[in-house]
C-alpha positions in Angstrom: 30.7 -36.7 76.6 28.6 -34.8 74.1 27.5 -32.5 77.0 31.1 -31.3 77.1 32.2 -31.6 73.4 31.0 -32.8 70.1 34.1 -31.9 68.1 32.8 -28.5 67.0 35.4 -26.3 65.3 37.7 -29.2 64.5 38.5 -30.2 60.9 39.5 -33.8 60.2 41.2 -34.6 56.9 40.2 -38.1 55.8 42.7 -39.6 53.3 41.0 -42.6 51.9 38.9 -43.8 48.9 37.0 -40.5 48.8 34.0 -39.3 50.8 30.4 -39.1 49.6 29.0 -35.8 51.0 25.5 -36.7 50.1 24.7 -39.5 52.5 22.1 -38.6 55.2 24.8 -38.8 57.8 27.2 -36.5 56.1 25.1 -33.8 54.6 26.6 -30.5 55.7 29.6 -32.2 57.3 32.0 -32.4 54.4 34.0 -29.3 53.4 34.4 -30.0 49.7 35.4 -26.4 48.9 38.5 -26.7 51.1 40.2 -29.3 48.9 42.6 -27.7 46.4 41.9 -28.7 42.8 45.5 -29.9 42.4 44.9 -32.8 44.8 41.1 -33.0 44.8 40.6 -35.4 41.9 37.2 -37.0 42.5 37.5 -36.4 46.3 33.7 -36.6 46.7 33.4 -39.8 44.6 34.0 -42.8 46.9 34.8 -45.9 44.8 34.7 -48.3 47.7 32.4 -46.8 50.3 35.3 -47.1 52.7 36.3 -43.4 53.1 32.6 -42.4 53.5 32.3 -45.0 56.3 35.3 -43.7 58.1 34.0 -40.1 57.8 30.7 -41.1 59.2 32.3 -42.9 62.2 34.1 -39.7 62.9 31.5 -37.0 62.2 28.3 -38.5 61.0 25.2 -36.8 62.3 22.8 -39.7 62.5 20.2 -37.9 60.5 17.3 -40.1 59.3 18.4 -43.1 61.3 21.9 -43.1 59.7 25.2 -43.7 61.5 26.1 -41.1 64.1 29.8 -40.6 64.6 31.7 -40.1 67.8 32.4 -36.4 67.0 29.3 -35.2 65.2 30.2 -31.5 65.6 33.5 -32.0 63.7 33.9 -31.4 59.9 35.5 -33.6 57.3 37.9 -32.5 54.6 38.0 -35.3 52.0 41.0 -36.5 50.0 41.0 -39.5 47.6 44.0 -41.6 46.9 44.4 -44.8 44.8 43.8 -47.7 47.2 43.5 -51.4 46.2 40.0 -51.6 44.8 40.4 -48.7 42.4 40.6 -50.7 39.1 40.4 -47.9 36.6 44.0 -47.3 35.3 43.3 -43.8 34.2 41.9 -42.9 37.6 44.9 -44.4 39.2 47.2 -42.1 37.2 45.2 -39.0 38.0 45.0 -39.8 41.7 47.4 -37.7 43.8 50.3 -39.4 45.6 49.6 -39.6 49.4 52.7 -37.6 50.1 51.4 -34.7 48.0 48.1 -35.0 49.8 49.8 -34.9 53.2 51.8 -31.8 52.4 48.7 -30.1 51.2 46.9 -30.9 54.4 49.9 -29.7 56.4 49.5 -26.3 54.9 45.7 -26.2 55.7 43.9 -25.6 58.9 42.8 -29.2 59.4 44.1 -30.3 62.7 43.8 -34.1 62.4 44.8 -36.4 59.5 43.0 -39.7 59.6 44.6 -42.5 57.5 42.8 -45.8 57.4 45.1 -47.4 54.8 48.4 -49.2 54.7 51.5 -49.8 52.6 54.2 -52.3 53.2 56.9 -50.1 51.7 58.9 -47.5 53.6 58.7 -44.7 51.1 61.2 -41.8 51.8 58.9 -39.4 50.0 56.0 -40.3 52.3 58.3 -40.2 55.3 59.4 -36.7 54.4 55.8 -35.6 54.0 54.9 -37.0 57.4 57.8 -35.1 59.0 56.6 -31.9 57.3 53.0 -32.4 58.5 54.4 -33.0 62.0 56.3 -29.7 61.8 53.1 -28.0 61.0 51.4 -29.3 64.2 49.2 -31.9 62.7 48.0 -35.0 64.6 48.3 -38.0 62.3 46.5 -41.2 63.0 46.7 -44.4 61.0 45.4 -48.0 61.1 48.0 -50.7 61.7 46.4 -53.3 59.3 44.4 -56.4 59.4 46.7 -59.3 58.3 48.1 -60.5 61.7 46.5 -64.0 61.2 48.2 -64.4 57.8 51.4 -62.4 57.7 52.0 -59.7 60.2 53.9 -57.0 58.2 55.1 -53.6 59.1 52.4 -51.2 58.0 53.1 -47.6 56.8 52.1 -44.8 57.4 51.3 -46.2 60.9 54.9 -47.2 61.5 56.4 -43.8 60.6 57.6 -41.5 63.4 55.0 -38.9 64.5 52.1 -41.1 63.3 49.8 -42.7 65.9 49.4 -46.4 65.0 46.0 -47.7 66.1 45.2 -51.4 66.7 41.7 -52.8 66.9 40.0 -54.2 70.0 36.7 -55.7 71.0 34.4 -54.0 73.5 36.2 -55.7 76.5 39.6 -54.3 75.4 40.9 -57.6 74.0 43.0 -57.2 70.8 41.4 -58.4 67.6 43.0 -61.5 66.1 43.5 -59.8 62.8 45.0 -56.6 64.2 48.7 -56.2 63.2 51.2 -55.7 66.0 54.6 -54.4 66.6 56.4 -51.7 68.5 54.7 -49.1 66.3 51.3 -49.7 67.8 50.6 -46.7 70.0 46.9 -46.9 70.9 43.8 -49.1 70.4 40.2 -48.5 69.8 37.0 -50.5 69.1 37.3 -52.2 65.7 34.8 -55.1 65.8 31.1 -55.1 65.0 31.0 -51.6 63.8 28.7 -50.3 61.0 30.1 -49.3 57.6 28.6 -48.9 54.2 28.4 -52.3 52.5 29.8 -51.0 49.2 30.0 -47.9 46.9 26.3 -48.0 46.2 25.5 -46.6 49.7 22.3 -48.5 50.0 22.8 -50.4 53.3 25.1 -50.6 56.3 27.0 -53.8 57.1 28.6 -54.9 60.3 32.3 -55.1 59.7 35.6 -55.1 61.5 39.1 -53.7 61.0 41.8 -51.4 62.2 40.4 -48.8 59.8 37.4 -48.3 62.1 39.7 -48.2 65.1 41.7 -45.4 63.5 38.6 -43.4 62.7 37.3 -43.8 66.3 40.7 -42.5 67.6 40.6 -39.6 65.2 37.1 -38.7 66.5 38.3 -39.0 70.1 41.1 -36.6 69.4 38.5 -34.2 67.8 36.4 -34.2 70.9 39.4 -33.4 73.1 40.8 -30.7 70.8 37.4 -29.0 70.5 37.2 -28.8 74.3 40.8 -27.5 74.6 41.4 -25.5 71.4 44.6 -24.0 72.7 46.3 -27.4 73.1 48.9 -28.7 70.7 48.8 -32.0 68.9 51.3 -33.3 71.4 49.0 -32.4 74.3 45.9 -33.9 72.7 47.9 -37.2 72.1 49.4 -37.1 75.6 45.9 -36.8 77.1 44.8 -39.9 75.1 47.9 -41.8 76.2 47.6 -40.8 79.9 43.9 -41.8 80.1 44.1 -44.9 77.9 42.6 -48.1 79.5 45.3 -50.6 80.3 46.3 -53.0 83.1 50.1 -52.8 82.5 52.6 -50.1 83.3 52.4 -47.0 81.2 56.2 -47.1 80.6 56.0 -50.6 79.2 53.5 -50.4 76.3 52.1 -53.5 74.6 53.1 -54.5 71.1 49.4 -55.4 70.6 47.5 -52.5 72.2 50.2 -49.9 72.7 49.4 -47.6 75.6 45.8 -48.9 75.8 42.3 -48.2 74.6 41.3 -44.6 73.9 39.0 -43.2 76.5 38.2 -39.5 75.6 35.6 -39.4 78.4 38.4 -39.5 81.0 39.8 -36.3 79.6 36.6 -34.5 79.0 35.2 -35.1 82.5 38.1 -33.2 84.0 38.1 -29.6 82.9 41.4 -29.1 84.7 43.2 -32.0 82.9 46.9 -31.3 82.6 48.2 -32.5 79.2 51.8 -31.7 79.9 54.1 -29.3 78.0 53.0 -28.2 74.6 56.3 -29.1 72.9 56.9 -32.5 74.6 56.4 -35.4 72.2 54.5 -38.1 74.1 56.0 -40.7 71.6 59.5 -39.4 71.8 60.9 -42.9 72.8 59.2 -44.6 69.9 60.1 -41.9 67.4 63.8 -42.2 68.5 64.0 -45.9 68.5 62.1 -46.5 65.3 60.8 -50.0 64.2 62.5 -52.9 66.0 62.6 -56.6 65.3 61.4 -57.6 68.8 58.5 -59.4 67.1 59.8 -62.2 64.9 56.6 -62.3 62.9 57.2 -58.9 61.4 57.8 -59.0 57.7 61.2 -57.8 56.4 59.6 -56.6 53.2 59.6 -52.9 54.2 62.9 -51.2 53.2 64.2 -47.7 53.3 65.7 -48.4 49.9 62.4 -49.0 48.2 61.7 -46.5 45.5 58.5 -44.5 45.7 56.0 -45.1 43.0 54.0 -42.4 41.2 50.8 -43.8 42.7 50.4 -45.4 46.1 49.5 -48.7 44.4 53.3 -49.2 43.9 53.4 -50.9 47.3 50.8 -53.1 48.9 48.4 -50.3 49.4 44.9 -51.1 50.8 42.1 -49.7 52.8 42.6 -51.5 56.1 39.4 -53.2 56.8 37.7 -52.5 53.5 35.8 -55.0 51.5 38.6 -54.7 48.9 41.4 -56.2 51.0 40.1 -58.0 54.0 38.7 -61.4 54.9 37.1 -60.0 58.0 33.6 -59.7 56.7 32.5 -62.9 58.3 28.7 -62.5 58.9 27.3 -59.4 57.3 24.2 -57.9 58.8 21.9 -55.2 57.5 21.6 -52.5 60.1 20.3 -49.0 60.6 22.0 -47.2 63.5 21.7 -43.9 65.2 23.9 -43.0 68.2 24.9 -46.6 69.0 28.2 -46.4 67.2 29.6 -44.2 70.0 28.8 -46.6 72.8 31.9 -48.8 72.6 34.3 -46.0 73.3 32.6 -44.5 76.3 33.3 -47.2 78.8 36.7 -49.1 78.6 37.0 -52.1 80.8 40.0 -54.1 81.9 42.4 -55.5 79.5 42.9 -59.3 79.7 45.4 -59.8 76.9 48.7 -61.6 76.3 51.2 -58.9 75.5 54.9 -58.7 74.6 57.3 -55.8 75.4 58.5 -53.3 73.0 62.2 -53.4 72.0 64.4 -51.1 74.0 
């Protein structure tokens, strides 16, 4: 794939726990000067190591034996919000609301917004910001969450219209047991056995799992495609990912576990004449019209449109999906040093042997 595209020319806004621009993998990759001061509070100080890990999965260079991302030619624009794991009350107060961050990104030239976090509250302020970013032509990608084995709840921003909700799969295409599901799952990507920083000290990588990683891989996949086809719209980039996604079910009957299937950017890049459809056609028009349905009885009713937005995102259940702060998915941690291996899982997508349920009509 890298013979065709590395993501060059594409800026990916990473909304997370901050991004450390000084790791070997990210030196020269983080556009710190492009974050407005009004929303840039400690954007380059990562209090979890989570945001930096997502940035490396997207655009890491692999320098010095570090992690090499799937789109090493792309650039990262960092934004820090208050996720669970930020324990300093003063810093929570100074952290910008995600809705303010989204509106800021919407007015920038970043094309992709990567959001590996979740809130179980339907915040009308966030929803309005999402709609504004969509109107500005941004492609928004979010993790669905990691609590399916305990209490599968509706996760926002993944569940908002115009946001691509990403589930996690293993290398064979089977959905991860922890990956939350519902009719807002649009795509899936590898989310198991991937390297991330163990913590905020940035001393070692650990093998971890989560829908956070899957969202980052999907963001990188979109960057590869958009770089190869700079004249395409967000709708066309997404349509190409949906059309080529690996699945063994009908495209017009997406799974509540894996959506339209596993992202396979290679299938787009290998065809220079790929037809992405009309620029203004929303590939998720049906989902965006229907909204969240109750076709899955395990979905939590806790999300409500009447919920009041909080000053900081910690007002709901806000967490970095797959981070050490909120997940129990860190089964066996291993110390690793990786170069380009992180990209291997996405290149070949096999068959999907999964139990799936239909979306609501």
